[in-house]
N, C-alpha and C positions, 0 to 999 in steps of 0.2 A: 504494500500500500504506500502511495507516495506521501511524502512529508507534507507537501502543500499541493493542492489541486490547481489546475490552470485557472479556473474561475476565481479561486481565492486570490491567486497572485494578481490577476487582472483587476480585481476589485480594490486592491491595495493602492495607496498613494505611492508616488515615486520614493518619497522619503522613507516610508515604512518598508518598501521593498529593499532599499539599500541597507536598512537596519537589519532586516532578516537575513540578507545576503552576508553581512559581516558575521552574524551569529553562526550561520551554517559553515562559513569558511573557517571560523575559529574551531568549531567542533570537528570538522574534517582534519584540520591540522593536528588537533589533539589526538585523534584516532591514529593518524599516520605516524605520529611521534611514538605512540605506545607500541605500534607494530615494529618500528625500527629499533626500539629499545629492547626488543626481545619479548615483549609481553604479548598477551593474547587479548583479542577483542571479543566481547560476549556476543556481538552480532556483526559478523563480517559483511553481511549484505547492507548494513547501514551505510558503509562507505560508498557503495554504488548509488544508493538512494540519495545521499548528500550531493554527490557529483552531478546527478541528473537534475536535482532540484536547483542547484546553483546555475546550471546551464539554462534551465527554464526561466529563472528569474532574469538572467542576463539577456536572454532572447526577447522576452516580453518588454524589458526596459528599452532595448534597442528598437523594437517595433514602435513603442510609444514615442521615442525620440525622433524617429524617421517619419512618423505619420503626417505631420504638417507639411513636409516636403513633397509627399506623394499627392497631397490635395491641391497643390499648385497646378494651374493649367499650363500645358506646354504649348509653346508657339509653333508656327509652321517652320519646318526645317528648310533651309536653303540648300540647293544642290549645286 
C-alpha cells in the first residue's frame, strides 16, 4: 500500500508537499544508513515505497510548476 495516494498528494499545497518530501527523504536516508551499518530493517519493502512516493511527489510538483506554461497559447510558426 502506498504511503500517500496520488489524490492526496495533488490535494496538498506546494509547501506541504515539500515538507512531506523532506520527511520521506530523511526516513529513507535513515533506513539506508542502518543497512550500510550492518543492521537489518524490519520492513525492507518500505525503502521501495519511500523511493516511489518521493518520485510521485517530485513529479506532481513539476507538473504543477509547468502547468501555467502549457496554458499559454502558441503563435503560428514561421517556416
